[in-house]
C-alpha positions, -999 to +999 in steps of 0.1 A: -381+044+474-370+016+497-347-013+488-370-043+482-344-070+475-309-078+464-294-106+443-259-121+442-246-145+416-212-163+414-203-145+447-184-163+473-201-196+480-233-184+462-225-198+428-261-196+416-284-166+415-297-159+450-325-135+456-330-120+491-363-102+496-360-075+523-387-068+548-386-044+578-372-073+598-350-098+578-332-125+596-304-147+584-300-181+602-278-210+595-248-231+607-213-217+607-196-214+573-229-217+555-225-182+539-246-159+561-218-134+567-209-133+530-246-128+521-251-099+545-218-083+536-228-081+500-248-050+509-221-030+526-197-040+498-221-026+472-226+005+493-189+011+497-186+007+459-211+035+454-194+059+477-176+090+463-139+085+456-141+048+447-117+042+419-126+006+409-160-009+404-158-029+436-143-013+467-118-041+474-099-018+498-128-018+522-122-035+555-152-057+551-136-079+523-105-085+545-080-081+517-099-103+492-091-100+456-117-100+428-109-137+422-114-144+459-149-129+457-158-151+427-173-185+436-148-214+437-176-237+423-175-218+390-149-209+364-166-176+356-144-146+362-174-123+369-197-112+397-233-103+393-254-082+417-289-069+416-308-042+435-346-037+434-363-006+448-400-002+455-420+030+456-448+037+482-473+030+454-457-005+447-439+003+415-405-014+412-372-006+394-343-031+393-307-026+385-285-055+374-247-053+373-222-077+358-186-070+368-157-087+351-120-088+357-098-084+326-070-108+337-045-095+312-047-060+329-059-071+363-086-045+359-123-046+368-149-033+344-187-030+346-195-052+317-233-048+319-255-022+334-292-030+331-322-011+344-356-027+344-388-007+351-408+020+335-376+034+320-357+003+308-321+007+296-292-017+290-256-007+286-230-033+273-193-027+275-176-027+241-139-032+246-114-014+225-077-015+227-073+023+227-099+029+254-081+025+288-110+026+313-135+004+296-158+033+291-173+027+256-208+011+258-236+001+235-269+014+248-303-001+242-334+019+252-367+032+239-346+056+218-330+026+200-293+016+200-265+041+204-228+040+212-213+064+237-189+069+266-198+060+302-177+067+332-180+050+366-170+062+401-171+028+417-205+014+405-220+048+400-223+057+363-223+091+346-226+098+309-195+114+294-213+128+264-251+133+267-255+141+230-241+108+218-260+087+243-293+105+240-315+125+264-335+095+277-305+073+283-285+101+299-313+111+322-320+075+333-283+068+340-280+100+361-312+092+380-300+057+388-266+072+398-284+093+424-303+063+437-271+044+441-256+073+461-287+073+483-284+036+488-248+040+500-258+067+524-287+047+538-267+015+545-253+012+580-232-019+587-221-032+621-195-060+620-194-089+644-170-073+669-178-038+682-154-013+697-155-006+734-166+030+742-138+053+754-134+057+791-138+094+787-140+115+755-144+151+746-177+164+732-174+169+695-195+185+668-219+162+650-202+127+648-197+109+616-218+077+611-216+051+637-189+031+618-186-006+611-172-012+646-196+011+663-168+033+676-189+064+674-218+051+694-211+069+727-202+102+709-235+100+690-254+097+723-235+126+738-241+149+708-278+140+708-280+146+746-265+181+742-293+188+717-320+174+739-325+143+717-342+110+727-313+086+721-301+083+757-336+077+770-343+050+745-309+032+749-311+034+787-346+021+787-334-010+769-306-016+795-331-011+823-355-036+810-329-062+799-302-058+826-317-038+855-290-012+849-293+024+838-270+041+812-258+075+821-235+101+806-214+118+832-203+153+824-167+163+833-159+198+821-158+194+783-156+157+784-181+129+791-181+094+804-206+066+797-214+048+830-238+022+842-256+020+876-279-006+891-315+005+894-315-005+931-281+013+937-281+044+915-251+060+932-228+031+924-217+041+889-193+019+869-178+031+836-195+012+808-161+000+795-156-018+828-189-037+827-196-071+811-187-076+774-224-080+765-232-046+778-204-031+757-210-051+725-247-042+724-243-005+728-237+003+690-266-020+681-289-001+705-277+033+693-282+024+656-316+010+663-326+040+683-314+064+656-336+045+631-365+044+655-364+082+659-360+089+622-324+102+625-311+080+597-334+092+570-366+078+556-355+044+545-323+033+564-309-001+560-293-017+591-270-046+583-259-061+616-238-092+623-247-111+655-265-083+674-270-106+704-232-112+709-223-120+745-259-113+757-278-135+782-309-152+767-332-128+787-314-098+771-317-115+737-354-114+741-354-077+749-332-070+718-357-089+696-385-068+711-366-036+702-362-047+666-398-058+663-408-023+676-385-007+650-401-028+622-436-019+634-431+018+641-408+025+611-418+002+583-397+020+557-366+011+577-350-023+570-330-044+595-311-074+581-297-093+610-274-123+610-280-143+642-276-178+657-301-171+685-333-192+686-344-170+716-343-140+693-364-158+667-389-171+692-394-136+706-401-123+671-426-151+666-443-141+699-445-105+687-464-118+656-488-138+676-494-109+700-501-086+670-471-064+679-458-067+643-475-077+611-463-111+599-457-096+565-430-075+580-408-105+589-389-129+567-363-155+576-336-170+554-321-203+564-287-203+548-273-238+542-245-255+523-257-279+496-242-313+489-220-298+462-207-270+485-229-243+470-247-220+495-285-218+493-308-194+511-343-209+518-370-183+524-393-188+554-423-167+562-449-170+590-487-173+592-508-153+616-499-177+644-462-174+636-460-209+622-431-211+597-439-218+560-423-240+550-414-257+582-378-255+595-354-279+578-350-312+597-327-310+628-328-272+629-329-258+665-329-294+678-296-291+697-312-282+730-336-310+728-309-335+719-288-323+749-317-326+772-324-361+759-288-371+764-288-358+800-320-378+808-304-410+793-272-405+814-293-399+845-312-431+838-280-450+835-267-436+868-299-444+886-300-479+873-265-487+885 
């Protein structure tokens, strides 16, 4: 099953329930401080909270929250001391199953607890926390399912539940909880987050066994390519092909005994090799983005990977931004079970996606844009925008969106007229 949507409520600046439908290519646009980053980071936060070894419902020790407390994550526009999240999965046949989570902080103990755990679908189940003074971990729940109402003990590793006593909960409830627990683990494994600043590749590095995941800073990108190259994989060809089309440079891996070095060379001067780390910042910052996209394109991240990337176009020239958009439209078209959710400020990126829709390179149904804005009361809102077969947005962009270049051009013409008239 693929992740079809997610919901946040009372989270950061999203004081109201906010549903984000995911498609193979999902774009988040908006002005600075509108809430785009917070919205995107909800997914890696939930994934980190579903990883083995997590001791509290939300993984507040994760780097992505930057030291935030539970209260910091709660909306300042609300006095509710709770966070609500939802995940909805869709099967290839179109069947859906949703999970809703309500997490509360018990202020007297400074302790988080999963207050509500609700599954909607063919096998519906609701678990409500029943606090007791002699229960230290908030693990006693009242369960409502097709078997009726029961009371039993439920343990959590992060947000992943497991029944403590199958007999007291019942066979149906226990089986449903265990199945959803597996789904949450799979979600955590499928989510790949790249933050807004990526690490530069090492000047030289030793070959290693299979690298871990690419990491939030993309620090494993070069090693992943090196490992793949040693196994005759396609990643170097795909990544280098992008550099060649976007920058007229070729990416190479130079072998030095048991070490390797990533280098760039101009297509018209192949012998003048420059270490990648010494090239322009755009060339460096885009490498992890390219490697992650290439892994998904070649099926190396599983059947339904989720790529959550902040500012993939960072430091790139507009011409290279177009090529990056072309890569992600190809990924969405060739691997429709993969999901890319990208936070970007680039109108060039968006216009290239629209061009791909008009050309028929990608179905219009595979793209959705959310314009994230701040309302008059300070609450963030995500407006959903889709496209028709001619890539016209529905509804139209909000007034003044993407108008800055036209306004600057108009101002230049006015000043020129003043100068000429003097």
